[in-house]
LUMSE-34084 format. One record per residue: x, y, z of N, C-alpha, C in turn; residue number from 1. Coordinates in nm, 4 decimals, padded with zeros to 6 digits. Layout:
<pts>
{pt {X,Y,Z},{X,Y,Z},{X,Y,Z},NUM}
...
</pts>
This chain:
<pts>
{pt {07.4302,09.5614,09.0610},{07.3497,09.6887,09.0497},{07.3830,09.7125,08.8965},1}
{pt {07.2881,09.7810,08.8216},{07.3053,09.8071,08.6968},{07.2521,09.9502,08.6580},2}
{pt {07.3427,10.0147,08.5967},{07.3029,10.1520,08.5595},{07.3469,10.1998,08.4413},3}
{pt {07.2197,10.2507,08.3575},{07.2217,10.3076,08.2277},{07.2361,10.4500,08.2238},4}
{pt {07.3275,10.5059,08.1868},{07.3659,10.6307,08.1645},{07.3184,10.6887,08.0153},5}
{pt {07.2152,10.7733,07.9855},{07.1364,10.8100,07.8786},{07.1018,10.9258,07.8552},6}
{pt {07.0784,10.9409,07.7315},{07.0365,11.1034,07.7095},{06.8992,11.1158,07.7499},7}
{pt {06.8502,11.2513,07.7308},{06.7136,11.3109,07.7852},{06.5847,11.2683,07.6868},8}
{pt {06.5999,11.1875,07.5812},{06.5069,11.1565,07.4957},{06.3833,11.0767,07.5725},9}
{pt {06.2937,11.1394,07.5644},{06.1569,11.1099,07.6805},{06.1138,10.9646,07.6220},10}
{pt {06.1717,10.9249,07.5152},{06.0965,10.7792,07.4675},{06.2096,10.6730,07.4397},11}
{pt {06.1587,10.5425,07.4502},{06.2793,10.4352,07.4161},{06.2874,10.4176,07.2389},12}
{pt {06.2015,10.4746,07.1924},{06.2142,10.4369,07.0182},{06.3157,10.5601,06.9552},13}
{pt {06.3437,10.6482,06.9790},{06.3951,10.7569,06.8780},{06.5442,10.7611,06.9004},14}
{pt {06.6223,10.6859,06.9800},{06.7541,10.7108,07.0329},{06.8285,10.5761,07.0302},15}
{pt {06.9510,10.5555,07.0400},{07.0470,10.4519,07.0562},{07.0341,10.4295,07.2179},16}
{pt {07.0056,10.5048,07.2743},{06.9795,10.4799,07.4410},{06.8692,10.4023,07.4874},17}
{pt {06.7477,10.4405,07.3748},{06.6562,10.3591,07.3971},{06.6227,10.2199,07.3558},18}
{pt {06.7512,10.1983,07.2520},{06.7751,10.0565,07.2109},{06.8193,09.9771,07.3359},19}
{pt {06.9018,10.0210,07.4106},{06.9666,09.9693,07.5257},{06.8491,09.9503,07.6369},20}
{pt {06.7850,10.0308,07.6614},{06.7017,10.0437,07.7736},{06.5804,09.9159,07.7179},21}
{pt {06.5503,09.8959,07.6145},{06.4353,09.8051,07.5394},{06.5069,09.6651,07.5817},22}
{pt {06.6621,09.6698,07.5265},{06.7212,09.5449,07.5755},{06.7131,09.4720,07.6944},23}
{pt {06.7429,09.5700,07.7827},{06.7415,09.5430,07.9168},{06.6152,09.4770,07.9891},24}
{pt {06.5093,09.5580,07.9345},{06.3793,09.5100,07.9757},{06.3477,09.4054,07.9219},25}
{pt {06.3729,09.3671,07.7997},{06.3729,09.2416,07.7362},{06.4457,09.1357,07.8143},26}
{pt {06.5343,09.1461,07.8689},{06.6332,09.0313,07.9416},{06.5782,09.0389,08.0812},27}
{pt {06.5043,09.1193,08.1261},{06.4426,09.1183,08.2800},{06.5586,09.1683,08.3634},28}
{pt {06.6366,09.2619,08.2894},{06.7357,09.3399,08.3875},{06.6942,09.4637,08.4417},29}
{pt {06.6761,09.4544,08.5823},{06.6545,09.6106,08.6443},{06.7620,09.7083,08.6564},30}
{pt {06.7206,09.8018,08.6083},{06.8503,09.9127,08.5866},{06.7975,10.0475,08.6593},31}
{pt {06.8838,10.1132,08.6875},{06.8783,10.2601,08.7142},{06.9177,10.3382,08.6239},32}
{pt {06.8549,10.4760,08.5803},{06.8754,10.5538,08.4513},{06.9169,10.6538,08.5055},33}
{pt {07.0326,10.6966,08.4493},{07.0866,10.8430,08.4791},{07.0757,10.9276,08.3198},34}
{pt {06.9938,11.0157,08.3359},{06.9467,11.0967,08.2231},{07.0831,11.2134,08.2260},35}
{pt {07.1546,11.2139,08.1433},{07.2655,11.3074,08.1391},{07.2330,11.4369,08.0452},36}
{pt {07.3108,11.5579,08.0899},{07.2815,11.6745,08.0136},{07.3035,11.6608,07.8531},37}
{pt {07.2139,11.7309,07.7863},{07.2359,11.7176,07.6449},{07.3623,11.7515,07.5882},38}
{pt {07.4274,11.8762,07.6360},{07.5509,11.9085,07.6184},{07.6866,11.8084,07.6540},39}
{pt {07.7596,11.7453,07.5608},{07.8673,11.6505,07.5851},{07.9571,11.7286,07.6924},40}
{pt {07.9603,11.8642,07.6796},{08.1071,11.9121,07.7718},{08.0383,11.9060,07.9293},41}
{pt {07.9040,11.8983,07.9355},{07.8529,11.8762,08.0797},{07.8308,11.7280,08.1267},42}
{pt {07.9214,11.6291,08.0689},{07.9197,11.5007,08.1246},{08.0251,11.4317,08.1792},43}
{pt {08.0875,11.5019,08.2827},{08.1907,11.4619,08.3446},{08.1808,11.2809,08.3868},44}
{pt {08.0721,11.2669,08.4472},{08.0753,11.1304,08.4755},{08.0652,11.0298,08.4052},45}
{pt {08.0118,11.0469,08.2682},{08.0656,10.9558,08.1696},{08.1790,10.9731,08.1102},46}
{pt {08.2659,11.0787,08.1031},{08.3856,11.0746,08.0695},{08.4803,11.0201,08.1902},47}
{pt {08.4590,11.0170,08.3030},{08.5415,10.9473,08.3977},{08.4925,10.8001,08.3941},48}
{pt {08.3894,10.7344,08.3571},{08.3746,10.5961,08.3477},{08.4458,10.5480,08.2117},49}
{pt {08.4513,10.6322,08.1007},{08.4582,10.5781,07.9562},{08.5822,10.6551,07.9070},50}
{pt {08.6275,10.7522,07.9229},{08.7039,10.8182,07.8755},{08.6722,10.9181,07.7515},51}
{pt {08.5336,10.9181,07.7232},{08.4666,10.9841,07.6368},{08.3339,11.0367,07.6837},52}
{pt {08.2800,11.1153,07.5990},{08.1346,11.1647,07.6823},{08.0089,11.1299,07.6041},53}
{pt {07.9978,11.0203,07.5191},{07.8858,10.9719,07.4218},{07.8187,10.8784,07.5020},54}
{pt {07.6886,10.8878,07.5212},{07.5904,10.7736,07.5770},{07.5190,10.6959,07.4598},55}
{pt {07.4616,10.5929,07.4958},{07.4735,10.5503,07.6272},{07.5792,10.4567,07.6613},56}
{pt {07.5926,10.4473,07.8116},{07.7085,10.3831,07.8693},{07.6093,10.2733,07.9774},57}
{pt {07.6526,10.1643,07.9950},{07.6094,10.0657,08.0781},{07.7088,10.0306,08.1733},58}
{pt {07.6724,10.0487,08.3114},{07.7801,09.9877,08.4250},{07.6827,09.8846,08.4719},59}
{pt {07.7367,09.7507,08.4519},{07.6682,09.6351,08.4992},{07.7701,09.5489,08.5739},60}
{pt {07.7530,09.5695,08.7058},{07.8511,09.5121,08.8089},{07.9884,09.6020,08.8241},61}
{pt {08.0912,09.5237,08.7569},{08.2188,09.6011,08.7641},{08.2479,09.6205,08.6321},62}
{pt {08.1754,09.5888,08.5387},{08.1948,09.6206,08.3765},{08.1125,09.7391,08.3400},63}
{pt {08.2045,09.8186,08.2498},{08.1503,09.9324,08.1983},{08.1549,09.9123,08.0211},64}
{pt {08.0517,09.9235,07.9753},{08.0148,09.8933,07.8305},{07.9777,10.0292,07.7642},65}
{pt {08.0257,10.0752,07.6621},{07.9691,10.1942,07.5957},{07.9463,10.1683,07.4505},66}
{pt {07.8811,10.2639,07.3997},{07.8386,10.2451,07.2458},{07.6795,10.1187,07.2483},67}
{pt {07.5918,10.1659,07.1965},{07.4708,10.0901,07.2034},{07.4909,09.9430,07.1394},68}
{pt {07.5745,09.9365,07.0098},{07.6001,09.7919,06.9554},{07.6383,09.7109,07.0494},69}
{pt {07.7730,09.7683,07.1154},{07.8535,09.6798,07.1873},{07.7911,09.6355,07.3153},70}
{pt {07.6811,09.7382,07.3621},{07.6049,09.6885,07.4982},{07.5167,09.6027,07.4419},71}
{pt {07.4476,09.6155,07.3409},{07.3511,09.5014,07.3033},{07.4041,09.3590,07.2707},72}
{pt {07.5327,09.3675,07.2121},{07.5992,09.2476,07.2085},{07.6494,09.1778,07.3540},73}
{pt {07.6903,09.2718,07.4412},{07.7243,09.2221,07.5469},{07.6212,09.1542,07.6491},74}
{pt {07.4894,09.2120,07.6156},{07.3650,09.1718,07.6923},{07.3408,09.0283,07.6355},75}
{pt {07.3588,09.0071,07.4861},{07.3297,08.9079,07.4135},{07.4212,08.7927,07.4698},76}
{pt {07.5694,08.8334,07.4852},{07.6476,08.7417,07.5139},{07.6055,08.6635,07.6620},77}
{pt {07.5673,08.7561,07.7397},{07.5495,08.7206,07.8761},{07.4180,08.6351,07.8870},78}
{pt {07.3478,08.6634,07.7868},{07.1996,08.5946,07.7931},{07.2500,08.4501,07.7632},79}
{pt {07.3197,08.4541,07.6396},{07.3336,08.3071,07.5901},{07.4371,08.2384,07.6713},80}
{pt {07.5281,08.2983,07.7366},{07.6143,08.2198,07.7913},{07.5591,08.1133,07.8818},81}
{pt {07.5932,07.9639,07.8638},{07.5473,07.8665,07.9647},{07.5706,07.8970,08.0937},82}
{pt {07.4937,07.8642,08.1815},{07.5110,07.8942,08.3429},{07.5062,08.0380,08.3782},83}
{pt {07.5005,08.1377,08.2895},{07.4938,08.2697,08.3144},{07.3773,08.3169,08.4166},84}
{pt {07.4160,08.4010,08.5262},{07.3087,08.4300,08.6045},{07.2908,08.5715,08.5946},85}
{pt {07.1959,08.6387,08.5502},{07.1570,08.7729,08.5534},{07.0827,08.7990,08.6580},86}
{pt {07.0748,08.8871,08.7573},{06.9927,08.9398,08.8403},{06.8556,08.9946,08.7944},87}
{pt {06.7525,08.9346,08.7950},{06.6135,08.9502,08.7609},{06.5927,08.9104,08.6325},88}
{pt {06.7015,08.8126,08.5502},{06.6682,08.7917,08.4414},{06.6049,08.6571,08.4130},89}
{pt {06.5049,08.6453,08.3269},{06.4408,08.4949,08.3111},{06.5488,08.4015,08.2669},90}
{pt {06.5060,08.2579,08.3214},{06.6077,08.1751,08.2752},{06.5292,08.0799,08.1721},91}
</pts>
């Protein structure tokens, strides 16, 4: 199961959260989206996962990755890893 905690921006073009959503779709990874409140103080679930309240946060299996650059690098690593199997990802 993959979950993306992201802001409430309605498009995938204007924010770092959208960058991650586009990368997940590009890789064919099915994911659930959790739109978090705009105020950082109202994001306790994000803080519980990462120790901070900034999104995007990706929960992929047992791995939790935050920061859009790190998430995209993580996805590229998984995609490029020989023999890697991503649920729903094209081979």
